[in-house]
C-alpha positions, 0 to 999 in steps of 0.5 A: 349409220343413222344420224339423229342430231347435233347439240351445242351445250352452252353450260353458262346458260344453263348454270344458273345458279347465282352467288349474288346478282345475276350480273355477276354471272359468268358470261363466257359460253363454253360449249360441249358440242357434240354429235350422236348417231346410231350404227345399224347394228343399234350401237349409239355412238356420242362425239365431242371434239376437244383440241385443247390437248393431243389426247383422245378418250373412249367410253363404252357403257354397257347396260348391264350391271349386277341388276341384270344377274340371277339368283345363283349366278351374282357377280357376273356383270363384274366377272364378265368386266375382268374377263373382257380385258384379257383376250379377243380374237384379233388382239395378243393375249394380254394386250389391253393391259400391258400394250395400252400403258406402254402407247402413253395410255391409261385404262380400266373398267368398272362395274356397279349395279346397273351398268358396265363401263370400259374406259381408255386415255391415250395420245391422240396418235394411238387413237386407231390403235385404241379403237381396234382394241376397244372394239375387239374387246366389245365384239370379238373375245367370247371365242378366245375364253377357255376353261383355263382363262376362266379359272385363272380369272376367278382367282384374280376377282376372289382377290379383289374381294378379299382385299376390298371386303374380306380384309377391310373393316365394315367390309360385310356392311353392305352385303348385310344391308342389301339382304335386309332392305331388299327381298329375296331375287330383287336385282339389288338384294346382292352385291356387285362383286357377288358371292364366292360360291356362285363366282366359284361355280361359274362354267363356261357356258354360263359366261357364254349365255351371259355374253349372248344375252347382254353383250350386243351393240344394241345394249351399249353407248360409245363416247369419244371425246378428245383431239379428233376429226368428226367426219373421219372418226364417224367412218372409223367407228363404223369400220371398227364397231359397225360389224359387232353383232347387235344382240338380242333386244333388251328392255330398260328395266322398270323401277322397282322401289321397296317398302319395308313392313317393319324396321330390322335391326342387326349387329355384326362383330367385325374382325377388323373394325376398332370403331363401332359404326351405325348406319340407317337406311330408308327405302326411297326412289330411283335415278332420275325420279323426280324427288331425287333432287330434294333427297340429294338436298336433304342430305346435305342439309342434315349433315353437310355443314357445321349448321347441320342438326345432325352434326350439331348433335352427334358431333359438336353436343354429345361428341359421339363421332368425328362426323356424321354423314347422310346422303341419297344413293339412286340406282336404276330401279331403287334408291336409298337414303343413308345415316351412317355414323362412325363413333369414336372408340367405345361409344354406345351405339344406343347414344348414337342412335338416339342423337340421330333421332334428336337431330332430325326432331331439330331438323323438324322443329327448326326448319330450313334456312334459305341460306342453306339452299343457296349455298347448297346450289352454289356449290353445286354449280362449281361441281358441275364445271369441275364434273367436265374439266377433262376429257375422260370426265366429259365422256363419263358425263355424255355416256352415262346420261345418253344410256341411263337418261337417254340424252347425252345433255341430261346435265342441263336437266340436272341443273334446272331441277336441282335449282327448282328445289324449294324448302317446301319440297325437301320437307315433303320428301322428308316427311314421305320417305324418312319420318316414321318410316321403317328402315334397316339398321347395322351396328358393326362392332369391334369383335368382343364388343357386343355391348355397344351394338344397338339393343335389341339387334339380332345377329347378321348372316354373312358368308365368310370364306375360310383360309385355305392352307393349301396353295396348289388348290388355287394355282391356275394357269391361263393355258393354251390359246384358244382354239376357234375359227375367227369371226369374218370381217370385211375390214382388215382388223389387224393392229393398226399402225401409229398416227402422227406422235404429238409432241409434248408443249408445256404450258406458257408459265408466268411468275412473279416474286412478292416484297416479303419473299414469296415467289408466285407461278401461275398458268392461265387457262381460259377453257372452263371459268375455274380456278385452282390455287394454293399457298404452300409452306416448307417444313410440314410434317418435317418440322414436328417435334417427334414426340408430338408427330402429327402437329402439322396435320392437326394444325391444318385441320384447326385453321380452317375451322374459323377466323378471328372474325368467323366462327367455324359455321360462319367461315364454312357458309362464306366459302359455300356461298361462293360455290368454292372449296378450301382446304388445308393439309400437311404432307411429309414436307410442306403444309398447303392451303388449297382452293378451287372456285369459279373465277369470277369468285376468285378475289372473294375466295382469295380473301378467305385463304388470307384471312384463314392464314393471317387471323387464326381463331385458336378455338379451344373447343375446336381443337378438343374435337378435332384432337378427339377426331384424330385419335379416332382416325388413328384407332381406325387405322389398326383395322386396316392390314394395309395402314399398319404395314405402311406404317411400320415399313416406314419406322423400319426404314427411317427409325425412331429417330427420324420424322418420316419414320412416323405417319404425317397424322402421328400415333395415339401416343404423339396425338395425346401430347399435343396441345393448343399452345404447341400448334400455336408454336408451330404457326409462330415458328414456321409460318412466313412468306419467306418459305411460301410460294403461290400456284395458280391455274385457271381462268384469270390472268397474271394481272387479276392474281398480282392485284390481289396478292400485292395486298397480301400482308404477312410478316416475313421472317427467317424460318429455319428448315429442320434438317435430319442426318440421312437415316443409316437404316440397319434393318436391311436384309431382314424379315418382319412379320406382323400378326393380324388374325383372320386376314385373307390376304397378306400385305407385302412390303419390300424396299430400301432408302433410295434417292432424294428428288433432288438428286440428278438421278432421280428421274432416271431412277423412275425410268428404270423402275417403270418395266418392274413396277409402273402400273398394269404393264409392269412385270410385278402386276403382270406376273402376280395377278395376269400369271399367277392370279395371286393378287389384285394388283403389284406395283413398285414406285419412288416418291419425289421428296427432297428428302431421301425417298425409299424405292418401294415394291408392294402387293396384296396378295391372297393368304395361301400365296404369301411365300409363293408371291415373296419368292417371285418378288424377291427373285425378280427384283434381285435380278431386275438389272441383269435381265434388262434389255435393249427392248425394255429401254426402247418400250420405257422411253415410248411409255413415258414419252406418250404418257407425258402428253396427258401430263397437263390436262387438268388444272390440278395437273397443271398446279402439280407441275408448278409445285415440281418447279418451285420445290425442286428448283426446275424451270418451266420447260423442265418436262423437255429437259427431262424427256431430252435425259430419257431419250439419251439414256442407254442399257448400260445407264439402267443397268447401273441405276438399278444396281445402285439404288435397288440392290434387293439384298439391302432391302426390308421384307414386311408381311402383315397377314395371318399368322397362324397360317403364314408365319411358318410359310414366311420363315421358308423364304431362306431369309431366317425366322421372320421378326415378329412385331405388333402393329406399332412396330415393336419387337415381340418375344417369340 
């Protein structure tokens, strides 16, 4: 074990961006102290000690992404990520996905063009266990891979591609761009998920070859962050990871930037898209290149504010789209600068292209406002702090910068290099990489609307999977456990015991009440110089008139578009110069304005929030723009089978005469009914401190908060909370079908109205659901994904609302597995109470109790805790009380709750899928012929 160095990183000294004079800078020193060492096998290890919460995060980054693959074997890095979570020599089959959640932890992985990361966060008592399971996955899994396991995992990855690419609007755009931006054979010329033919052709020898070449300890960084003892951790790392093979020497890939000899314009008719979309992609520079920082700033300057030229031309003046985005995307060996505009319905993309060109001409003519540079740098300061606000985020930052930047503290250089960017730098990279340069342009248009594509475009070629009707041909089993001789070790590699169980310790909560009736709750946390706060008013979507559903949502959008004394651009600039974020949104039962800022800027940020709330602008021009944007979004939702299923499911549950039967954004019909006068009426009727609560968490004490709030003006008036009779759904026991032609997957929703969050039995019901639908350890996930390979994920949940909320089980399954998936889900729910055992009781208790140790780590989580207190009338120590409820529950309690609230024969079944191949299959479920609906939930004549 070779010690290289120890560094204490003082962010306050590095993040030198200032909003005003240097005297206003936060003086508090916050250290990310890390220790880096290298094991004899070449594994680089970074340790960060953080005792703020009794949890530990472990992240392993392999320097292998899709750029290490070869043509004909694409998608292997991502596929291998999946395989690595299955079996290993000293860990029981399926343990990774099942046991870690049962220890109270969470786990996942991710693959991109340049790397693969595996990560876990667990209560500290499971630290030894996570080192055991993570090291075994890393170094001892290849002998356990069998032909059966390989074929089973192929189905899972294919389902992921169907869900994210084939069954999603604009899903093929990345493939089109990569094929045409990069020459054949370039490591970025294929997508990360790869091609289905390549994946299907993968053999066991291919998998072993990939492992031998890339999965050595010398090609990775391990980071451990959290509540640990560093010296003890070093010894544990040496024990668990020190015997992993080093592997062959892996050279860091050299930059491979590309140039285009001509501009390429391509079109694609998208069966799922409802709106035309234009992208223009320019080849630029790789990650850590000196020009990347100026290109990042350029992206913000072109479209990132209301003063930006592309926003002004495309959105405000020509009304072609609700927004436009430009950004630099740098990877390890090459980079891209992207223009992306998803236009309003029916807009010709030739007009959009012309508008982009006009915006760029305006940028060249007007130049760069220094105030915009100051705003962007101020926002970056806050973003850098937020990026290390949890132990897992710290682990991600350290592991990425070490493996790709060669230095865990590279964040310091990032800050300095971005601070150093000048207006001249930005214009230089614009002239070098964008102005008069060739690019790849894609026109993705709805099927049958080729007239909207840019004139002269050529048809893009993509591989589209056909729907296979024979489900048996894709049914696989993971088969028998492989037979092999275990890799010898001088250590006992059996499962270690738990450490000492950390006790749940709720944060200290303070509270107060203002004279106008507003309640105030706060949590002080000095770890980072950040403050999160919000003002929440009861009502939200619940107070929308049904015929004008979406009013609260549209109002929340409009209120952040300027004030009586500030135009939209001026308000946006004022927020940005503080490095703050302010947003407003409407939920089913409340409307919230939330903000985050550096603690030194709390006073000024709060003043802006107060101005937004008390001095609305009521700008007719902005209202018209936002209404059109809402209509565009609603039209876009018609392209998503998942969005359609969710919307219609709620309509079936609550009916036409209950507001929760409608999305918070409303429908195309209700949106057309909303006027500016309706928004003013909603504001006048429903905005009052008497139904408001203020929540704050972060580096600020009670007295400083109250000093601001005592001057918070606002007339208090009585507000009538709208009440609906409990819906009496007449749809239970019925099955519904919505045809989405060509869908590669079927979206399934099953459920019934169950319980209110105010009900004393709500918490117990959520505990009862854990075994069935609680993440990757739940029965739905374990059966439909792990055992059958029908889906990428399957879950069940009960939202916490004051109104009665539904129990819902849902999954997106491959099209030809629709019927068997429905049969499994139906049987599983119907027999759930009967099959619940004393062992399940104990597993549930352990899972929930240990997961609670991670419940308050982030400032956002602390704010959510305060929301529960004010919304549901809970006490500050409610978590301890709920844990007592959990530990006192017996098997009979679980079975009683399941029978009472999750009775399957009362449930609605909804399937959105390809009617030509799946309608007849669904009719075989035994619930009668499915009732066919259109995408808005209206019955169709068959």
